[in-house]
N, C-alpha and C positions, 0 to 999 in steps of 0.2 A: 115812767111815773109809778109810784108805789101802789096806787089804787086802781090800776087798769091791767093787772097781770096776776097770775096765780101767786100765792104766798107759799114759800118753801122754807121750812125750818129743818135744821139738821143737828145731830149730836144731842147734847144735854138739853138744849132748848126744846127740840122736838120731843124728846122723852118726857120732859116735864109738862109740856102742853098735853101730850097724850094722857098722862097720869091725871091731869085736872079735868079732862073731858071724856075719858073712857074708863068707867068704873071697873070693868072686867079686868083691867090691867093692874088695878091697885089692890093690894091684898092685906093692908094693915087694919087690924081691929075689925070693927063692923062698918067701915067706910064702904058700904056697898051702894052708895048713891053716886050720882054724877053731879059734881059741883058746877060744871058748865055743860050745856047741852052740845055745844060745838066748839071746835078749835078757835074760830073767830071770836067767840064770846070771851074765851080766856085771853086772847090777844088784846081785845078792846079793853077789858078790865085791867090787864097788866100794864097797859100803857099809862093809865092813870095812877096805878099803884106805884110803879117805878118812878114816875114823875113826882108824885107826892113825897116819896121817901128820899129821893136823891136829887133834889132840885138845887143843889149848890155844888160848886166845882169840887170842893174837898170831899164831900159825901159821895158825889158821883164817881170821882176817880178812885176813891177807897173801895167803893163797891165793885167797880169793874176789876180792880186788881185782886179783890177777894174772891172772885168767881172761881170755882173749883176747876180742875183739869177736866177735860171732856171725857167722861166715863162711858158714854154711849155713842160712839162715833158713827155707828150704822143706823141710828134712829132717824126716821124721817117723818115729818108731819106736813101735810099739804092742805091748803085751803083753795078749793077750785075757783076759777075766775068767775063762775056764776055766783058764788057766795060773796066774793069780793065786790062784784058789781051791785049786788043786792044791798050790801052794807056800806057802799061807797060814801053816802052822805054822812053817816055816823063816823066813819073812819076819817074823812076829811075834817069833820068838826073836831074830833079828838086831836088830830094832827095840828089844826090851827090853834086850839086852846093851848096846847103844849108849846108851840112855837111862840105864841104871844107872851107866855108866862115863864119860859125857861130862863134860869139864871146861871146855867152851866158855862156859857161862852162869854158872859159879860157884854152882851150886845146892848146897843141903845134901843129906845122904844121904836124909832123909825126902822131900824134893822129887823127888829122882831116883827113888826107889821109887814115889812117886805117879805120876810121868810114865810109868814102865815098866809099872805094873800097875793104877792106879786112875783115871786121868784120861780114860778112854774116854767118859765121860758129860759131860765138860766140853768142848764144841766149840772154845772159844778156846784152851785149853791143848793140846788134841789137835792142832789146826791148827799151833800153834807147834812142837810136837814132830815132827810130820810134815815141816814145813818144814826143821827142822834135819837130820832123817834124809835128806831129799832133797838137802840141800846136801852132806852127806858122800858121797852117791851121785855127785853131779855132780863133786866134787873127785876121788873115786876113779876114776871113768871117765876123767877127764883124765889121771891118773897112769898107769892101765893102757894107755891109748891111746899116750901118749908112750913108754912102755917098748916096746910092740910096734913103733912106728914106728922107734925107735932100733935095733932089732935088724936085723942083716944077713940072717939066715935063720931058719928055724924053730927050729933047735937053739939059736941065740943067744937067741931070744925066750924059749924055755922056761928057759934058764939064768938070764936076767935076772929073770924072774918068780919062779922058785924062790928065788933069792938075796934078792930083795926081800921076799917073803912070809915067809921064814924069819927074817930079821934084824929 
């Protein structure tokens, strides 16, 4: 299950998570602040951002196809099990909200409810649901990273993110 083990990100995903949560690695303009305090915070926010932006089959597939080639194959970001367990309720909540509302797979309401609450004991379905959730995280991290990179300074970054998240 996704929320009872360490979380490992590799490649560009890991690099971008680190850029969002570790200000000493980011050297553009005066962005000397930490947008997220922890990797898990970036992941949680990204799940909603990715879901909000790409919750239709066409948008979702176009976004996945548009992801750039992995330019940081050696990058690794890990969230320890202790942090995952501490955040487990929030992570499950986000997972369930997304499973109940996703429109990518064209599921019925019953199937969405089953995915959110009942398919924990079905490893194949659970794996597909976790894969979808992780794709929303990946797409959301990409959006968040691009917004931070496009900002000229810390204030611009916060303005961009507030505007994006509110609209």
